[in-house]
BAVO-902645 format. One record per residue: x, y, z of N, C-alpha, C in turn. Coordinates in steps of 0.1 Angstrom, whole numbers, padded with zeros to 4 digits, always signed. Layout:
# residues N
XYZXYZXYZ...
END
This chain:
# residues 240
-0772+0076-0176-0767+0065-0175-0771+0066-0193-0755+0063-0202-0762+0061-0211-0765+0044-0217-0773+0047-0228-0778+0031-0233-0772+0022-0238-0777+0010-0243-0770+0001-0248-0762+0009-0262-0768+0007-0269-0767+0018-0283-0753+0021-0283-0758+0035-0277-0746+0050-0273-0735+0041-0263-0734+0033-0256-0725+0028-0248-0715+0019-0256-0721+0010-0270-0714+0005-0280-0705+0012-0287-0714+0024-0293-0708+0034-0302-0694+0040-0295-0694+0041-0281-0683+0054-0272-0673+0037-0273-0676+0025-0271-0670+0015-0267-0658+0010-0285-0670+0014-0293-0659+0010-0309-0645+0026-0310-0652+0032-0306-0644+0047-0306-0634+0046-0295-0636+0038-0283-0625+0041-0277-0616+0023-0279-0616+0015-0287-0608+0009-0292-0597+0009-0300-0605+0023-0308-0596+0027-0314-0587+0042-0314-0585+0039-0303-0580+0052-0293-0584+0060-0291-0598+0065-0287-0602+0073-0288-0607+0079-0271-0594+0090-0267-0594+0090-0254-0604+0096-0247-0614+0105-0258-0625+0109-0253-0641+0098-0248-0642+0089-0259-0647+0080-0255-0642+0072-0242-0631+0072-0242-0629+0064-0231-0631+0074-0217-0630+0085-0215-0632+0094-0202-0653+0094-0202-0656+0095-0215-0670+0096-0213-0676+0085-0207-0673+0072-0211-0675+0055-0207-0670+0058-0195-0661+0065-0188-0655+0058-0172-0670+0068-0164-0671+0082-0168-0680+0095-0167-0694+0087-0161-0697+0079-0172-0712+0081-0174-0713+0064-0165-0703+0055-0158-0704+0048-0155-0700+0047-0139-0698+0059-0134-0695+0061-0122-0702+0054-0113-0716+0054-0111-0722+0047-0101-0724+0030-0103-0718+0024-0115-0712+0010-0117-0697+0006-0107-0693+0012-0112-0679+0017-0103-0681+0020-0087-0689+0028-0083-0692+0027-0067-0698+0017-0063-0703+0010-0068-0716+0003-0070-0705-0013-0065-0696-0014-0071-0684-0024-0065-0673-0015-0059-0672-0007-0058-0660-0004-0045-0667-0008-0033-0680-0010-0034-0688-0007-0021-0685-0014-0012-0684-0028-0018-0676-0043-0015-0664-0045-0011-0657-0035-0013-0643-0033-0009-0640-0023+0005-0646-0019+0005-0640-0010+0016-0642-0010+0029-0633-0006+0038-0626-0016+0050-0621-0026+0045-0613-0024+0035-0603-0037+0041-0591-0030+0034-0587-0024+0037-0575-0018+0036-0570-0009+0024-0576-0009+0018-0572-0001+0008-0585+0015+0007-0578+0028+0004-0592+0035+0005-0599+0037-0008-0606+0049-0009-0622+0049-0021-0607+0056-0028-0600+0063-0034-0594+0068-0044-0584+0056-0054-0582+0046-0042-0571+0036-0048-0581+0023-0054-0596+0024-0045-0600+0013-0053-0611+0023-0062-0610+0031-0064-0618+0043-0077-0607+0044-0090-0594+0038-0084-0582+0041-0094-0581+0026-0100-0586+0017-0093-0584+0002-0096-0597-0003-0103-0608+0004-0102-0624-0002-0106-0621+0005-0123-0615+0021-0120-0614+0027-0133-0602+0019-0145-0597+0010-0140-0588+0005-0147-0595-0006-0150-0599-0015-0145-0607-0026-0149-0620-0024-0160-0624-0014-0160-0636-0005-0168-0628-0008-0184-0617+0000-0182-0609+0003-0193-0606-0010-0197-0601-0024-0187-0599-0036-0198-0611-0042-0204-0626-0041-0192-0635-0044-0201-0638-0039-0216-0636-0028-0220-0640-0018-0226-0630-0023-0240-0617-0027-0234-0605-0033-0248-0607-0048-0250-0616-0057-0237-0619-0065-0243-0634-0069-0247-0643-0062-0246-0656-0066-0244-0656-0067-0265-0663-0081-0264-0667-0084-0276-0685-0084-0280-0685-0074-0288-0704-0077-0294-0706-0088-0298-0700-0097-0303-0708-0108-0309-0713-0117-0301-0710-0118-0289-0716-0126-0277-0727-0124-0276-0733-0111-0280-0747-0106-0275-0753-0105-0256-0741-0099-0249-0743-0097-0238-0745-0082-0234-0747-0080-0227-0745-0060-0225-0733-0057-0216-0731-0044-0222-0712-0042-0216-0713-0046-0202-0727-0041-0192-0724-0039-0182-0723-0053-0173-0728-0061-0178-0725-0072-0177-0717-0084-0175-0709-0077-0191-0695-0081-0189-0683-0071-0180-0687-0060-0179-0679-0049-0171-0678-0057-0156-0686-0058-0149-0685-0060-0134-0677-0069-0125-0676-0086-0134-0666-0093-0127-0655-0082-0131-0649-0079-0149-0633-0072-0153-0631-0066-0142-0645-0056-0133-0637-0045-0128-0636-0052-0112-0647-0061-0107-0643-0066-0098-0631-0071-0095-0626-0081-0106-0614-0087-0107-0601-0078-0105-0602-0071-0112-0593-0061-0110-0591-0053-0097-0602-0054-0089-0598-0050-0075-0590-0061-0068-0597-0077-0070-0595-0091-0063-0578-0089-0067-0576-0086-0081-0560-0091-0085-0548-0087-0076-0552-0069-0076-0543-0061-0066-0542-0062-0055-0555-0070-0045-0553-0073-0030-0546-0084-0029-0552-0093-0039-0542-0111-0039-0527-0106-0040-0524-0101-0053-0512-0097-0053-0502-0088-0044-0507-0084-0038-0501-0069-0026-0502-0076-0018-0500-0095-0019-0494-0102-0006-0498-0104+0009-0510-0095+0016-0513-0093+0025-0526-0095+0029-0529-0098+0038-0542-0107+0043-0540-0091+0050-0552-0084+0047-0558-0072+0057-0566-0075+0068-0567-0065+0078-0574-0066+0091-0574-0057+0094-0591-0049+0098-0593-0034+0099-0587-0033+0111-0586-0021+0113-0584-0007+0128-0589-0012+0135-0603-0017+0133-0609-0020+0149-0606-0031+0158-0604-0043+0146-0601-0058+0146-0584-0060+0157-0575-0045+0152-0566-0051+0153-0565-0041+0169-0576-0033+0172-0574-0021+0184-0575-0036+0197-0588-0038+0191-0594-0050+0202-0586-0062+0206-0575-0069+0196-0573-0079+0194-0556-0073+0203-0554-0060+0207-0542-0059+0208-0548-0055+0229-0558-0051+0231-0567-0048+0244-0567-0062+0250-0568-0073+0241-0570-0085+0244-0557-0097+0252-0548-0086+0244-0536-0093+0245-0531-0085+0262-0532-0074+0261-0532-0073+0269-0536-0073+0285-0551-0076+0281-0560-0086+0292-0554-0099+0297-0551-0104+0286-0542-0118+0287-0529-0113+0300-0523-0106+0295-0509-0105+0303-0515-0102+0317-0522-0091+0317-0526-0091+0335-0530-0099+0341-0540-0109+0333-0549-0119+0340-0531-0133+0347-0523-0133+0337-0509-0144+0339-0507-0133+0350-0503-0119+0354-0497-0116+0359-0500-0114+0373-0517-0118+0374-0521-0121+0389-0522-0131+0394-0530-0140+0378-0529-0151+0385-0520-0164+0381-0514-0159+0371-0501-0170+0372-0506-0180+0360-0519-0177+0356-0523-0185+0348-0532-0179+0333-0530-0183+0327-0539-0174+0318-0554-0177+0311-0555-0167+0310-0572-0168+0307-0580-0176+0298-0590-0183+0300-0593-0189+0286-0604-0188+0278-0603-0190+0270-0615-0182+0258-0628-0174+0264-0631-0187+0271-0643-0181+0276-0644-0173+0286-0630-0167+0295-0630-0154+0305-0633-0148+0292-0623-0147+0284-0616-0130+0274-0636-0130+0267-0636-0139+0265-0649-0138+0259-0662-0132+0263-0662-0132+0278-0670-0129+0291-0665-0114+0290-0650-0109+0292-0645-0098+0299-0648-0091+0288-0647-0090+0271-0655-0081+0266-0660-0085+0257-0672-0094+0267-0683-0093+0258-0691-0093+0242-0679-0106+0240-0681-0116+0224-0681-0125+0227-0682-0133+0213-0686-0149+0212-0676-0153+0212-0672-0163+0217-0662-0173+0220-0655-0172+0206-0663-0169+0196-0661-0174+0183-0653-0159+0174-0658-0154+0181-0653-0140+0178-0638-0140+0184-0636-0143+0194-0623-0140+0203-0616-0146+0201-0616-0158+0192-0613-0167+0185-0601-0161+0171-0611-0153+0164-0606-0152+0154-0596-0136+0154-0603-0129+0165-0598-0113+0166-0581-0119+0174-0581-0124+0180-0567-0130+0188-0559-0136+0173-0569-0140+0165-0562-0146+0156-0552-0141+0145-0563-0126+0143-0561-0111+0139-0545-0106+0144-0540-0108+0153-0532-0102+0155-0518-0108+0153-0517-0118+0147-0506-0125+0141-0505-0119+0125-0515-0112+0121-0516-0106+0107-0508-0092+0107-0506-0086+0094-0505-0090+0084-0498-0105+0078-0502-0109+0071-0497-0122+0070-0494-0125+0052-0479-0125+0050-0478-0128+0040-0485-0137+0032-0483-0140+0017-0490-0154+0012-0476-0156+0008-0465-0152+0009-0452-0157+0003-0448-0167+0017-0452-0161+0029-0447-0168+0041-0444-0184+0043-0430-0189+0045-0430-0202+0047-0436-0207+0058-0440-0217+0055-0450-0231+0060-0443-0235+0072-0446-0241+0081-0438-0248+0093-0432-0257+0081-0415-0260+0085-0404-0270+0077-0407-0284+0081-0414-0285+0093-0414-0300+0095-0429-0302+0092-0438-0296+0085-0452-0300+0082-0452-0301+0065-0447-0291+0059-0445-0295+0043-0431-0285+0040-0419-0286+0039-0405-0280+0039-0407-0274+0024-0401-0262+0024-0400-0255+0017-0414-0245+0007-0424-0248+0016-0434-0245+0006-0443-0231+0013-0445-0220+0004-0455-0208+0010-0466-0212+0014-0473-0200+0017-0484-0199+0016-0488-0200+0007-0484-0194-0006-0494-0196-0013-0495-0205-0022-0481-0216-0020-0480-0225-0025-0493-0237-0021-0497-0236-0014-0511-0244-0003-0522-0239-0012-0525-0227-0018-0534-0224-0021-0540-0224-0035-0549-0235-0034-0554-0242-0050-0554-0230-0060-0549-0232-0074-0546-0228-0085-0559-0224-0087-0567-0213-0097-0579-0210-0096-0576-0204-0116-0585-0213-0124-0586-0212-0141-0588-0192-0137-0581-0183-0144-0588-0170-0145-0597-0172-0156-0605-0159-0162-0614-0158-0172-0603-0156-0184-0591-0154-0180-0581-0147-0194-0575-0159-0199-0577-0170-0189-0567-0184-0195-0578-0191-0200-0588-0189-0198-0599-0196-0200-0607-0194-0221-0607-0182-0214-0609-0173-0232-0592-0179-0241-0583-0178-0237-0570-0186-0243-0571-0194-0253-0584-0203-0241-0584-0219-0246-0587-0223-0255-0584-0220-0269-0589-0223-0283-0598-0231-0287-0593-0246-0280-0600-0255-0285-0619-0254-0278-0614-0250-0267-0628-0241-0257-0635-0235-0267-0627-0227-0270-0637-0214-0279-0644-0219-0288-0635-0233-0296-0641-0235-0308-0655-0243-0306-0653-0253-0293-0666-0259-0289-0678-0250-0287-0674-0241-0279-0684-0231-0276-0691-0222-0288-0686-0223-0294-0693-0216-0310-0699-0226-0317-0700-0239-0315-0707-0247-0320-0719-0249-0314-0722-0241-0302-0730-0249-0297-0746-0239-0299-0763-0240-0301-0771-0234-0304-0767-0218-0295-0775-0214-0299-0773-0195-0293-0774-0194-0280-0783-0202-0275-0793-0203-0263-0782-0209-0256-0774-0221-0257-0769-0227-0251-0755-0221-0248-0749-0217-0257-0740-0209-0260-0738-0198-0247-0749-0189-0249-0752-0177-0239-0749-0181-0229-0758-0192-0223-0756-0199-0212-0743-0199-0203-0734-0206-0215-0722-0210-0206-0712-0196-0205-0713-0190-0213-0712-0170-0214-0711-0171-0203-0722-0168-0198-0729-0158-0186-0723-0165-0176-0724-0181-0173-0721-0188-0162-0705-0187-0158-0696-0190-0168-0680-0190-0165-0679-0179-0169-0680-0174-0183-0670-0161-0184-0672-0147-0178-0689-0146-0172-0694-0134-0164-0694-0142-0156-0697-0148-0147-0693-0151-0133-0708-0150-0128-0720-0151-0133-0727-0149-0130-0739-0163-0122-0747-0156-0115-0751-0170-0107-0759-0177-0117-0765-0189-0117-0779-0196-0121-0789-0186-0127-0793-0181-0109-0804-0170-0109-0807-0161-0117-0792-0154-0118-0791-0143-0124-0790-0147-0138-0786-0160-0144-0784-0159-0162-0802-0162-0163-0808-0173-0157-0821-0174-0155-0831-0169-0162-0829-0149-0152-0835-0135-0153-0834-0131-0168-0817-0137-0174-0809-0133-0182-0819-0136-0193-0821-0147-0194-0826-0153-0204-0841-0159-0206-0848-0155-0193-0863-0158-0195-0866-0169-0190-0857-0179-0183-0865-0188-0180-0866-0192-0163-0865-0203-0159-0868-0208-0142-0855-0213-0140-0845-0213-0128-0833-0215-0123-0830-0234-0126-0839-0237-0124-0843-0252-0128-0839-0259-0139-0844-0247-0151-0842-0252-0163-0829-0247-0167-0822-0236-0159-0805-0233-0163-0799-0245-0158-0801-0247-0145-0793-0257-0139-0792-0271-0151-0802-0280-0152-0804-0286-0163-0796-0283-0180-0799-0273-0182-0789-0269-0197-0779-0270-0193-0775-0263-0182-0755-0263-0184-0752-0274-0176-0759-0288-0170-0756-0296-0169-0747-0304-0179-0762-0303-0184-0758-0313-0201-0750-0308-0208-0748-0291-0210-0735-0285-0220-0724-0289-0213-0721-0292-0201-0708-0291-0192-0705-0306-0196-0715-0315-0198-0713-0330-0198-0705-0334-0210-0714-0322-0221-0710-0324-0237-0697-0316-0239-0691-0307-0232-0680-0300-0234-0669-0312-0226-0671-0317-0220-0659-0327-0214-0656-0336-0222-0667-0344-0227-0669-0352-0236-0661-0348-0248-0662-0336-0257-0654-0333-0266-0642-0329-0264-0639-0326-0251-0624-0318-0247-0615-0334-0247-0626-0344-0240-0618-0357-0239-0608-0357-0228
END
């Protein structure tokens, strides 16, 4: 694995269009890519597809990395790589269900039909749970999955909210890119002392937890929480 200085050198070359430098950065970060990919296995995409998406995310991280923020490249790259995978899964428009859950749901539905034919009644969740040696919550989830995949563009009940899709009901989330595009916010952050600026960047632009930031900065999580609260209040006041 490349050390930080070598990584920065290759990033500078890659930004100038050096494809060999890009290939070296991808090759030397394979272990990082694989560690992120593992989180998304068994969610409807195979390893090769995930690796390709992760590589795209890494290239975007290379192009967008700003040395002036004084953070490690890997710290910046991880949320970018994960974000690329998440974005594809979101934009693909489908909620994916594993093959094993689909098979169990199919067997449950067959069991329900058999019981209805034999007794004339639909079995209860408790009966199904006992028959399949599962918790009742697992039964509810599995039976619900039989209605998937669901498109996020599918329209909800017209009587409930006319004309709205499932996507319309999902709360909007500001992306890292949109935050960076806020010039006013960036100008205010640049006026902060170096430590406070780094905390805000790590927390809100690199998606790190307070514990991770505390370890990076070298202070306690309680201190990070207090500093972060103080900075957020300041930013809110400045932004009006």
